[in-house]
N, C-alpha and C positions, 0 to 999 in steps of 0.2 A: 265306260265307268260304270256304267250300268250291270255291264259282266261280273266285275270286281265286288260290288255290292250285292249280287247273287251269291256269289262265290264267300263271300264276308257270311252270311244269313246262313249258309248250307254250313259252314265250317260249324256251326253255333249247336245245328241238330246233327251233324255227325260225332260231337265231341260233349254233349251236355243231355243225358237222359231227363232232365227236367223239364226240357225246351219240348213246348205243346204245338205251339201255332207261331207262323209267320208275325203275325200283331204281337203276341205276347213278347216275341225276341225284338220286336223293331223298338219296344217303349220300355221294358225294364231291363234291358242288359247294356250295363253300363261298360263294358268292353268292348262291345261292338260301337258304340256313342265314342269310346275312347280314339280307336282305328279311325272310325272315320272324320274324326277331327284332326288327329294327325295326316290323314291324307289329303287334308285342306291347310293345312300348315304347312306341311312338306310343301307343298306345291309353289305355296308364296316362298318359300326359302330356297327353295332352288331356284325361283325367277329374280330372286335379292330381295326381297322385302322381309329379311331380316326381324325387323322390330314388328311389324304384323303378324309374320309367321311368330313369335315367341308370346305375343297376346292371345293368338287364337289356342295356343297351347295353352295359357294360364287357362284360359275360359273351360277350355276341357276338363284340365285337373280339377277346376273349382265345382264342377257338376259332376264330375265320375271318380273323383280319388284316384287318377291315375294318369300320370305325369310322363307322358313323352316326349322329348325332344326332339323338335321339327326337322332338325340337321338328319337323324338317325333315319338307319336304312331299313325297310321291312317289305319282308315277299308276301307272297299272296295267300291266302287261307290263313292268315294268324290270328288266334283267340284267346282272349285273355278272359280266365274263367273268375267272377266274383271281383276279383280285379283291384280290391282297395289296396293302398298305399304301394303300388308298382310303380318302378322310376324304371325310366331306359335314358342313358343318356347320349351326348351329341354324336359319340363316332360309333356307336352300335351299330351291328350288322346283324339283320335278324332273316333266316332262311324262310323257304315255304313251309307250309303246314305244321308252324311250331303252334305250341301250347304252353303258356304259363299260368301260375295262379295268384291268388290274392301276395301281397306283401315279397315278391320278386322284386330283386335289384340289379339290374345293369350298369355296374358302377367303374368310374376310375380311382385310379390309385395315385397319380402323378399330376401335378400341376405344367406339365410341358404339353405346349399344343403338339396335335397329331393325333394320331391312333392312342386313344387311352382306354377306351371300353371295349367289351368283349365283341366274338363273333359267333352267332348262333346258326348252326347248318340246316339243312331240311328236316325237318321230322323231330325235332327236340321236345321233350319234353319237363320243364322245370315247375318243380315242388312247391307249395305254398312257403313262404318266408327264405328260398334260398337265394342266397349272394352271391352272383357272379363277377368277378372283379379282375379289371386289368384288359389289357389287350390280348385275350387268351382265346383260344378256339377251342367249341364245343362241338364236336365231331357229329356227323350225321344221325339221325336214329336215337342217340345217347338219354336216359332220364337222368336227373338229376335229382336227387333224395330230398322231402320238405327241410327246413334250416341246413342243408348243406352250403358250405361256405368255399366257393371253388375258386380256387387262384391257380390253376395251371393249365396246362391244355389236357381237353378230354379227347380219345379216340372213339372214333366210330363206334355204332353199337357197343356203347357201354354204359354201367351202372354206378354213379358216384354218392355216395355218401356219407355224411362224418364232417369234421372242423377240424381241421380244414379238410376239404372232398378229398377222397381215395376213389381212386376205381377199383372197386372190387370184386366182381366181375364182369364177364363178358354175357351179353344178351346174344337170342340170336336175330338175326335183322329180320323185319318185318317191314317194307316200306309202302306195305298197300293200306297199314291203316297207324295210328297213334298208340301207342301203347301208354295206356293209362292207370295200370299195375303200382299203385302208389303202395302197397301194403305187402308187395312182395320184393324189399328191398334188404340185405344182410346185414346183419350184425357183426359189425367190423371187431369191435371188443371181443365179444365172445369167439369169434374164429380166432384171435390172436392167442386168447386164454388156454383155447384146443390145443392150437399148436405147440405152447410153451408145454401144457400139460402132457402132451404127446413127446415132446422133447426127452422132458423130464424124466419120463417111464421108460424111455429109453434107455438112457444114461443111467439109470439103477439098475437095469436090467445086465448090462454092460459090466456095470461095475461088481454086480454078481459074481458074472461068469467068471471073471479077474481075480476074485479074494481067494 
């Protein structure tokens, strides 16, 4: 337990340059409080005390603004930055070294029981306001751009932007550290217009040659 807590604290220093010392992290980081509250609630959930687990999760939500269902499965060194408005559904599965920002939803799209929330593999970064919906898989070391809406599986080492989310480019995999470069996201609309312009120019040149 203490090893896990130390890893959670260290993950804050690794991924937030604003963190200055351990005391500040302990008392001021709602994301850290939320994940610790989740770990307690999850233990009760797995032990069969479902109502108590839900009550603990709702208390944690009240104090942090972050709602994590105690039935979700979350790996090590999970980091929620800022955190307000984060919602993680019951059947969500989150791997190790995942980072998410405020306003992120890992939600379901069905009334059917069973797996209905996303699986987020190791090393994924999900930008502020993004929505990842349904029983899809986000591959390891991918980046989800801010406010993207992801409703399809994402391959490993991908960058996803847009509504609905599109895999717009592959990134060089780096499994040693999280990729937090949210400013380096492609403009899919600009790229589509550029491709259209290139095609029109090519057709015009072909028409002139045959005229």
